C-alpha positions as CSV (number, residue, x, y, z in Angstrom):
1,M,24.5,-12.3,-10.8
2,K,24.4,-13.8,-7.4
3,F,22.3,-12.5,-4.6
4,A,24.8,-11.3,-2.0
5,P,22.7,-10.1,1.0
6,R,23.5,-6.8,2.6
7,D,23.6,-6.6,6.4
8,Y,19.9,-5.7,6.7
9,Q,19.0,-8.4,4.3
10,R,20.9,-10.9,6.3
11,A,18.9,-9.8,9.3
12,I,15.7,-10.6,7.5
13,I,17.1,-14.1,6.5
14,R,18.1,-14.8,10.1
15,H,14.7,-13.7,11.4
16,I,12.8,-15.9,9.0
17,I,15.0,-18.9,9.7
18,G,14.6,-18.5,13.5
19,N,10.8,-18.0,13.5
20,K,8.4,-20.4,11.9
21,R,5.7,-17.7,12.0
22,C,6.9,-14.1,11.7
23,A,6.5,-10.7,10.2
24,V,9.1,-8.7,8.2
25,W,8.4,-5.0,8.1
26,A,10.8,-3.7,5.6
27,S,10.8,-0.6,3.4
28,M,9.9,-0.9,-0.2
29,G,12.9,-1.8,-2.4
30,S,14.8,-3.4,0.5
31,G,14.9,-6.8,-1.0
32,K,12.2,-8.6,1.0
33,S,11.4,-11.1,-1.8
34,A,15.0,-12.2,-2.5
35,S,15.8,-12.3,1.2
36,T,12.7,-14.5,1.9
37,L,13.5,-16.9,-1.0
38,T,17.2,-17.1,0.2
39,A,16.0,-18.0,3.7
40,L,13.7,-20.7,2.3
41,E,16.7,-22.1,0.3
42,E,18.7,-22.4,3.5
43,L,15.8,-24.0,5.4
44,H,15.3,-26.4,2.5
45,L,18.5,-28.1,3.5
46,I,17.1,-29.2,6.9
47,E,13.3,-29.3,6.5
48,G,10.5,-29.3,4.0
49,V,9.5,-25.7,3.1
50,Y,8.4,-26.4,-0.5
51,P,6.0,-26.0,-2.1
52,A,5.5,-22.5,-0.9
53,L,2.5,-20.3,-1.6
54,V,3.0,-16.5,-2.1
55,I,-0.2,-14.5,-1.7
56,A,0.2,-11.0,-3.2
57,P,-1.6,-8.2,-5.1
58,L,-2.4,-9.3,-8.7
59,R,0.4,-7.5,-10.4
60,V,3.0,-8.8,-7.9
61,A,1.6,-12.4,-8.1
62,T,1.7,-12.3,-11.9
63,S,5.2,-11.1,-12.5
64,V,7.2,-9.8,-9.6
65,W,8.2,-13.0,-7.8
66,S,9.0,-14.8,-11.0
67,G,11.1,-11.8,-12.0
68,E,12.9,-11.9,-8.7
69,V,13.8,-15.5,-9.2
70,S,15.1,-14.9,-12.7
71,K,17.2,-11.9,-11.6
72,W,19.5,-13.8,-9.2
73,E,21.8,-16.7,-10.2
74,T,21.4,-18.3,-6.7
75,L,17.6,-18.4,-7.1
76,R,17.3,-19.1,-10.8
77,H,16.7,-22.8,-10.3
78,L,13.5,-22.2,-8.4
79,R,10.3,-22.7,-10.5
80,V,7.5,-20.3,-10.1
81,S,3.9,-21.0,-11.1
82,P,1.5,-18.0,-11.0
83,I,-2.0,-19.1,-10.2
84,V,-3.8,-16.3,-12.1
85,G,-6.2,-15.9,-15.0
86,S,-9.4,-17.9,-15.6
87,A,-10.4,-20.8,-13.4
88,L,-9.1,-23.2,-16.1
89,E,-5.7,-21.4,-16.2
90,R,-5.5,-21.4,-12.4
91,S,-6.2,-25.1,-12.2
92,H,-3.5,-25.7,-14.8
93,A,-1.0,-23.6,-12.8
94,L,-1.7,-25.6,-9.7
95,Q,-0.9,-28.8,-11.5
96,Q,2.6,-27.5,-12.6
97,N,5.6,-28.9,-10.8
98,A,7.1,-25.9,-8.9
99,E,8.7,-24.8,-5.7
100,I,6.9,-21.4,-5.6
101,Y,3.3,-20.8,-6.4
102,T,1.9,-17.3,-6.5
103,I,-1.8,-16.2,-6.3
104,N,-3.6,-12.9,-5.7
105,Y,-5.6,-12.3,-2.6
106,E,-8.9,-12.2,-4.4
107,N,-8.6,-15.8,-5.6
108,L,-7.8,-17.3,-2.2
109,P,-11.4,-18.5,-1.5
110,W,-11.4,-20.3,-4.9
111,M,-8.1,-22.0,-4.2
112,V,-8.9,-23.1,-0.7
113,E,-12.2,-24.7,-2.0
114,H,-10.4,-26.1,-5.1
115,V,-7.7,-28.0,-3.2
116,G,-10.0,-29.0,-0.3
117,D,-8.3,-31.4,2.1
118,D,-5.3,-31.9,-0.2
119,W,-3.6,-28.6,0.9
120,P,-0.1,-29.0,-0.6
121,F,1.7,-25.9,0.7
122,H,4.2,-26.2,3.6
123,T,5.0,-22.4,3.6
124,V,2.7,-19.4,3.1
125,I,4.1,-16.0,2.4
126,A,1.6,-13.1,2.7
127,D,3.2,-10.3,0.6
128,E,1.7,-6.9,1.5
129,S,0.1,-8.5,4.6
130,T,-2.0,-5.5,5.5
131,K,-4.6,-7.0,3.1
132,L,-5.2,-9.5,6.0
133,K,-6.1,-6.8,8.5
134,S,-9.9,-7.3,8.0
135,Y,-9.9,-10.8,9.4
136,R,-12.4,-11.5,12.1
137,L,-13.3,-14.8,13.7
138,R,-17.0,-14.5,12.7
139,Q,-16.9,-11.9,9.9
140,G,-14.4,-10.0,7.8
141,T,-13.4,-10.6,4.1
142,L,-13.9,-14.0,2.5
143,R,-10.3,-14.2,1.4
144,A,-9.0,-13.7,5.0
145,K,-11.5,-16.3,6.3
146,A,-10.5,-18.7,3.6
147,L,-6.8,-18.4,4.5
148,A,-7.6,-18.7,8.2
149,S,-9.2,-22.1,7.6
150,V,-5.8,-23.6,6.7
151,A,-3.3,-21.2,8.2
152,H,-2.9,-22.9,11.6
153,T,-3.8,-26.5,10.7
154,K,-2.1,-27.1,7.4
155,V,0.8,-24.6,7.1
156,D,4.1,-25.1,8.8
157,R,5.6,-21.7,8.2
158,F,3.8,-18.4,7.8
159,I,5.7,-15.3,6.8
160,E,4.2,-11.8,6.5
161,L,5.9,-9.1,4.4
162,T,5.0,-5.4,4.3
163,G,6.5,-2.0,4.5
164,T,3.3,-0.5,6.0
165,P,2.1,-2.7,8.9
166,A,-0.2,-0.2,10.4
167,P,-1.2,2.4,7.8
168,N,-4.4,3.4,9.6
169,G,-3.0,3.0,13.1
170,L,-2.6,0.2,15.6
171,A,-6.0,-1.3,14.9
172,D,-4.6,-2.7,11.7
173,L,-2.4,-5.1,13.5
174,W,-4.8,-7.6,15.1
175,G,-5.9,-9.4,11.9
176,Q,-2.3,-9.8,10.6
177,M,-1.0,-11.1,13.9
178,H,-3.8,-13.6,14.3
179,F,-2.4,-15.5,11.4
180,L,0.9,-15.8,13.2
181,D,-0.1,-16.7,16.7
182,Q,-3.9,-17.3,16.8
183,G,-4.3,-14.3,19.1
184,S,-1.9,-15.3,21.9
185,R,-0.3,-11.9,21.9
186,L,-3.1,-9.4,21.0
187,G,-6.2,-11.3,22.0
188,R,-8.1,-14.3,20.6
189,T,-10.9,-12.1,19.3
190,H,-11.0,-8.7,17.8
191,T,-13.4,-7.6,20.5
192,A,-10.9,-8.6,23.2
193,F,-8.2,-6.7,21.3
194,T,-10.2,-3.5,21.1
195,D,-11.6,-3.7,24.6
196,R,-8.1,-3.9,26.1
197,W,-6.4,-1.2,24.1
198,F,-8.9,1.1,22.5
199,R,-11.9,3.4,23.2
200,P,-14.5,5.1,21.0
201,S,-13.2,8.1,19.2
202,Y,-14.3,11.5,20.5
203,D,-15.7,12.4,17.1
204,G,-18.0,9.3,17.2
205,Y,-16.3,7.6,14.3
206,G,-14.3,4.5,14.9
207,I,-11.9,3.8,17.8
208,E,-8.7,5.3,19.1
209,P,-5.9,3.7,21.1
210,L,-5.5,4.3,24.9
211,A,-2.4,6.0,26.1
212,H,-0.7,2.8,27.1
213,A,-1.6,0.9,23.9
214,Q,1.3,1.6,21.7
215,Q,4.0,0.6,24.2
216,E,2.2,-2.6,25.3
217,I,1.4,-3.7,21.8
218,Q,5.0,-3.2,20.7
219,N,6.3,-5.2,23.6
220,K,3.9,-8.1,22.7
221,L,5.1,-8.2,19.1
222,R,8.8,-7.7,19.4
223,D,9.8,-11.4,19.2
224,I,8.0,-12.1,15.9
225,C,8.3,-8.8,14.1
226,I,11.4,-7.2,12.6
227,T,11.8,-3.8,11.1
228,V,14.3,-3.1,8.4
229,T,14.7,0.3,6.8
230,A,17.0,0.6,3.7
231,A,17.7,4.2,4.6
232,D,19.7,3.0,7.7
233,Y,22.1,1.2,5.4
234,M,22.2,3.2,2.2
235,D,23.2,6.8,1.5
236,L,19.8,7.6,-0.1
237,P,19.1,10.8,-2.0
238,P,17.0,13.3,0.0
239,L,13.2,13.4,-0.1
240,I,12.0,17.0,-0.4
241,E,8.4,17.6,0.4
242,N,6.4,20.7,-0.3
243,T,2.8,21.8,0.5
244,L,1.1,24.2,-1.9
245,L,-1.9,25.9,-0.2
246,V,-4.5,27.2,-2.6
247,D,-7.6,29.4,-1.9
248,L,-11.0,28.6,-3.3
249,P,-12.5,31.5,-5.3
250,P,-15.4,33.2,-3.6
251,A,-18.1,31.5,-5.6
252,A,-16.6,28.1,-5.0
253,R,-16.1,28.9,-1.3
254,Q,-19.8,29.7,-1.0
255,I,-20.8,26.3,-2.5
256,Y,-18.3,24.6,-0.2
257,R,-19.7,26.3,2.9
258,A,-23.2,25.4,2.0
259,M,-22.3,21.7,1.6
260,E,-20.2,21.7,4.8
261,K,-22.9,23.4,6.9
262,E,-26.2,22.4,5.4
263,M,-25.2,19.1,3.5
264,F,-26.9,20.7,0.4
265,A,-25.6,23.0,-2.3
266,Q,-26.7,24.3,-5.7
267,I,-24.0,23.3,-8.2
268,G,-24.7,24.7,-11.6
269,A,-28.2,23.6,-12.5
270,H,-28.2,20.7,-10.0
271,D,-29.4,20.4,-6.4
272,V,-26.8,18.2,-4.7
273,E,-27.5,16.7,-1.3
274,A,-25.4,14.6,1.1
275,F,-27.4,12.2,3.1
276,N,-24.9,11.4,5.9
277,A,-21.6,12.7,7.3
278,A,-19.5,10.4,5.1
279,A,-21.2,11.5,1.9
280,K,-20.8,15.2,3.0
281,T,-17.0,14.6,3.6
282,N,-16.7,13.1,0.1
283,K,-18.5,15.9,-1.5
284,C,-16.4,18.5,0.3
285,L,-13.2,16.7,-0.9
286,Q,-14.5,16.8,-4.4
287,L,-15.3,20.5,-4.1
288,A,-11.9,21.2,-2.7
289,N,-10.4,19.6,-5.8
290,G,-12.6,21.7,-8.1
291,A,-15.5,19.6,-9.2
292,A,-18.3,17.6,-7.7
293,Y,-20.5,14.8,-8.9
294,V,-24.1,15.8,-9.4
295,D,-25.8,12.5,-10.2
296,D,-25.3,8.8,-9.7
297,A,-24.2,8.3,-13.3
298,G,-20.9,10.0,-12.8
299,A,-21.7,13.5,-14.3
300,F,-19.8,16.3,-12.5
301,E,-19.7,20.1,-12.5
302,E,-16.5,22.1,-12.3
303,V,-16.6,24.9,-9.6
304,H,-13.0,26.2,-9.7
305,Q,-9.6,25.6,-11.2
306,A,-7.4,26.6,-8.3
307,K,-5.7,23.2,-8.0
308,L,-5.2,22.9,-11.8
309,D,-3.5,26.3,-11.7
310,A,-1.2,25.1,-8.9
311,L,-0.4,21.9,-10.8
312,E,0.5,24.0,-13.8
313,D,2.9,25.9,-11.7
314,I,4.5,22.6,-10.6
315,I,4.8,21.4,-14.1
316,E,6.3,24.7,-15.3
317,E,8.8,24.7,-12.5
318,A,9.8,21.2,-13.5
319,A,11.1,22.8,-16.7
320,G,10.5,19.8,-18.9
321,A,11.3,17.0,-16.4
322,P,8.5,14.4,-16.2
323,V,5.9,14.7,-13.4
324,L,3.9,11.9,-11.9
325,V,0.5,13.2,-10.7
326,A,-1.7,11.4,-8.2
327,Y,-5.4,11.9,-8.1
328,Q,-8.4,10.6,-6.2
329,F,-11.6,11.0,-8.2
330,R,-12.4,10.2,-11.8
331,S,-13.4,13.9,-12.2
332,D,-9.9,14.9,-11.2
333,L,-8.4,12.7,-14.0
334,V,-10.8,14.0,-16.7
335,R,-10.0,17.6,-15.8
336,I,-6.2,17.1,-15.6
337,L,-6.2,15.3,-19.0
338,K,-8.3,18.1,-20.5
339,R,-6.0,20.9,-19.1
340,F,-2.7,19.2,-20.0
341,K,-2.7,17.8,-23.5
342,T,0.6,16.0,-23.0
343,A,-0.7,14.1,-20.0
344,C,-1.3,10.4,-20.1
345,A,-3.3,8.2,-17.7
346,L,-1.6,5.1,-16.2
347,D,-3.4,2.0,-17.6
348,K,-2.9,-1.7,-17.8
349,N,-0.9,-1.5,-21.0
350,P,2.8,-2.4,-20.1
351,Q,3.9,0.0,-22.9
352,T,2.7,3.0,-20.9
353,I,5.2,2.2,-18.1
354,C,7.9,1.6,-20.7
355,D,7.2,4.9,-22.3
356,W,7.2,6.7,-18.9
357,N,10.6,5.1,-18.0
358,A,11.9,6.1,-21.4
359,R,10.9,9.7,-20.5
360,K,8.4,9.8,-23.5
361,I,5.5,10.8,-21.2
362,P,5.8,14.4,-19.7
363,I,2.9,13.9,-17.3
364,L,1.7,10.5,-16.0
365,V,-1.5,10.7,-14.1
366,A,-2.2,7.7,-11.7
367,H,-4.6,6.8,-8.9
368,P,-2.5,5.7,-5.9
369,A,-4.5,2.4,-5.6
370,S,-3.4,1.4,-9.1
371,A,0.2,2.6,-9.0
372,G,1.6,0.6,-6.1
373,H,2.8,-2.9,-5.7
374,G,5.1,-4.2,-8.4
375,L,5.6,-1.0,-10.4
376,N,8.9,0.5,-11.1
377,L,8.6,4.1,-12.2
378,Q,11.8,5.6,-10.8
379,V,13.7,5.8,-14.1
380,G,11.0,8.0,-15.7
381,G,11.1,10.7,-13.1
382,N,11.7,12.0,-9.6
383,I,8.8,14.5,-9.2
384,L,5.4,13.5,-7.7
385,A,2.5,15.9,-7.3
386,F,-0.6,14.9,-5.2
387,F,-3.4,16.8,-7.0
388,S,-5.9,15.6,-4.4
389,S,-5.8,13.9,-1.0
390,G,-7.1,10.6,0.2
391,W,-7.5,8.9,3.6
392,N,-5.4,5.9,2.7
393,L,-1.9,6.3,3.9
394,E,-0.7,3.0,2.5
395,H,-1.8,4.0,-1.0
396,D,0.1,7.3,-0.7
397,M,3.2,5.6,0.5
398,Q,3.1,3.0,-2.2
399,I,2.9,5.5,-5.1
400,L,5.6,7.6,-3.5
401,E,7.9,4.6,-3.3
402,R,7.5,3.9,-7.0
403,I,9.8,6.9,-7.6
404,G,11.2,7.2,-4.1
405,P,14.7,7.6,-2.8
406,T,15.3,3.8,-2.3
407,R,14.2,3.1,-5.9
408,Q,16.4,5.9,-7.2
409,F,19.4,4.6,-5.3
410,Q,18.9,1.1,-6.5
411,S,18.7,2.3,-10.1
412,G,22.0,4.2,-9.7
413,L,20.2,7.6,-10.0
414,N,21.6,10.0,-7.5
415,R,18.9,12.6,-7.6
416,E,16.5,14.2,-5.1
417,V,12.9,13.2,-5.0
418,Y,10.4,16.0,-4.9
419,V,6.9,15.6,-3.5
420,H,4.3,18.4,-3.9
421,R,0.9,18.2,-2.2
422,I,-1.7,20.6,-3.4
423,V,-4.0,21.4,-0.4
424,A,-7.1,23.7,-0.5
425,R,-6.9,26.0,2.5
426,N,-9.6,25.9,5.1
427,T,-11.2,22.7,3.7
428,V,-11.4,19.0,4.6
429,D,-8.1,18.7,2.6
430,E,-6.3,20.1,5.7
431,L,-8.1,17.6,7.9
432,V,-7.0,14.7,5.7
433,A,-3.4,15.9,5.8
434,E,-3.6,16.0,9.6
435,R,-5.1,12.5,9.9
436,R,-2.6,11.1,7.5
437,A,0.3,12.6,9.4
438,G,-1.2,11.2,12.7
439,K,-1.4,7.7,11.2
440,Q,2.1,7.9,9.9
441,S,3.5,8.9,13.3
442,V,1.8,5.9,15.0
443,Q,3.2,3.6,12.3
444,Q,6.7,5.2,12.4
445,I,6.9,4.8,16.2
446,L,6.0,1.1,15.8
447,L,8.6,0.6,13.1
448,D,11.3,2.4,15.0
449,Y,10.6,0.4,18.2
450,M,10.8,-2.9,16.4
451,K,14.1,-1.7,14.8
452,R,15.6,-0.8,18.2
453,S,14.4,-4.0,19.9
454,T,15.9,-6.1,17.0
455,S,19.3,-4.3,17.2
456,N,19.4,-4.8,21.0
457,A,18.5,-8.5,20.9
């Protein structure tokens, strides 16, 4: 089967061809990988773009890009060498003759040191580029610093791909953009960036953008960033979201209030203390879910089953249809598996995903951080229940997209997607939901602006 780009995929191809260093913000399932490879194939006729290095999450680096090449007749001639595994296996992969090499972000420092001055890659593609957001000139993660040491001196083309460019707000953009322009748009240093467009948050934690920041930052980035949303070009099935509010039982509410106000609570036979605000928030989230850790070894005490009861209602309402359940804490997973005997935890065994997609698993329980990039779960079901809430918007969006409308459409499944969020009333659960919604609105404004500026160009 030949890759015949749709209109929005042709827009991605044109953008990459026309910009040596650029970002593609495209919704999951929109064909970013195939469009990028097609653009490189066209560029290969007039300039040297190979070998190209794709940096991606481990699962994506291991199988997704090679799978994309094998899927399309027009790309099947490309050779892909995944640089994964042990140091010996990675060294062997680097010695293979290929056009595309893939590596996970964690192994970047090793590879930069391993190849030294003999950097061979003309093109670098950062898949899920938000992993570069922590870059700083004098600090930040080792992987981002390792990539920065070659990004502007030894790389001809640098392409960033993500569906979530600013999951935690505008502050996520500086590190990513610095790999494209060395700070010419948003400031050479992170301090210059924050001094110009941010101020300390009123609650004392972190920073927040000034009133003029969003518009000015968008204007700065409009020439090198493109937004593509598959929903604008496809008749996608609807996404139906539902919030289930649950009330803590009186005894659990008393424990929760003690932790919230005094940073100390008696939980079972244990005295549990939070030593700072972050620890208190974490304990309150655990209590809202129904159990809290009582020691450093991972032991926990259950204080209520209100969320388990709500999850049971969701499963019963599904009437036998499979349900994907997202959790945050290990204690959540243990309690869900104990309550629902037909539930199964998502693990690294490929057979688990096969069984889910064959609808052999009624309830699949997954942490959002492990159920994101590279997983296709849409065939197995169209119902997602968030048992517990987390601060990371990107993780939430990733697990949702595993069964989301775009994936359903691409698989020929014309069915609605149902998302249930179980929220404990009058707890930090509600604050997490508000913060998550705020972050999403900032990101959505950014994506919509780039979409409009591209169509008007």
